[in-house]
N, C-alpha and C positions, 0 to 999 in steps of 0.2 A: 504494500500500500504506500506508494510514493506519490506525492503530489507533483503535478506538472507545472513547472515554473519556467518562464522564459528569461533569458539573460541572468542566469544565476551562477554564483561561484560557490562551490561546495567545499567545506572545510571539515575534515573528519575530527580533528582535535585542535582546538584553539590554543596555541602555545604563546602567541604574541598578541598583545592588545592592538598593536599597530595594524594588524590585518583588518580590523574593523574600522579604525579611525582614519587611516590614510587611503582607504579604498575609494572614497567618494560615494559610498552607498548611502542611501537614506532609509532603507528597509532592512529588517533582520528577521529570520525565521529559524526557530529551533525545533527540531523534530525528535520525538521520543517514541519508541515502539515497545510494546509489551502486551500483556494480556490482563484482563480484569478478573474479578472474583470468580466468574463463571467459566473462565478459560477461553473467552472469546478474544481473538486478536484485536488490538486497539492501537491506534496511532494518535498522538497529540501534537498539534502544531501550535507553538507559542509564537505569535506574531508581535513584532516590535518596530519602533522607529528609532533611528540612530540620530542623535542630536550632537552636533559638534560643540565642544566646550571652548572657552577662551584660552585655556592653556595648551591647546593643540590636540587634546584627546577627544574622546567620544563618550557619550552617555547613551546606554541602551535602555529605552523605556518600553516595557512590555504592556500591550494594551488589548490583546485578544488571545483566546485559547480556542482552537478548533479541534474537536474530537471526531475521529473517523473510526467506525466500528464495522465489523463484518459479521452479520447475523445470518443464521440459517433461514431460508424461506419457509421452512416447515415450522419454525418457532422453537424447536428444541432438537435434541439429539434423537435420532431414530432408535438407537440402541436403548437409551433410557426410557423411551416411550414403550418399547416392546417389553422391557423388564417390568415397568409399572403395570402394564396391561396383564402380564402373566401373574404378578403378585395379586392383583385385584381379582383375577379369575380363581386362583387357588383359595383366597379368603372367602369368595362367594360360595364355594363348594364346601365350606367348613374346615378347610385344611389350614395348616400353618406353613409359611414359607420356610421357616427354619428346619422343619422336619424333612421337607423335600430336599433342601440343600444338603442336609446331613446324609441322606440316603444316596445322593448322586455322587459320582466320582468320574474323573476324566481319564481317558487312556491316551497316553502320549507315545507315539512311535519313535524309535531311535535306532541307532547303529547297533547291530547285533554282531559280535565278533564271531568269526568262523574258526572252529577248532581245526588244527592241522595235525595230522598223524605222522 
């Protein structure tokens, strides 16, 4: 989720403040990416104005935050929906989901060594 900006200069790590002040730019944008509490990918754009100071430096004034999220068109995880539907069906028939889970086990295939004579 990268925003499209024309005439931009990308800096991965700001090591020198002169990169902002001597560039002649008037706008600044900081991008952070991560996930929220539900695990949904999220990007935040912090927009700012660059104001030149009398001493030859620059002051960055943040004035807007834009949040970009990517949600599922179904509204939720299909796996979670199936699990909840299964648990509701078991409870409707008078069963307990813990009993069913305790009785079930998984079989995992793997490498079987061949014995040599």
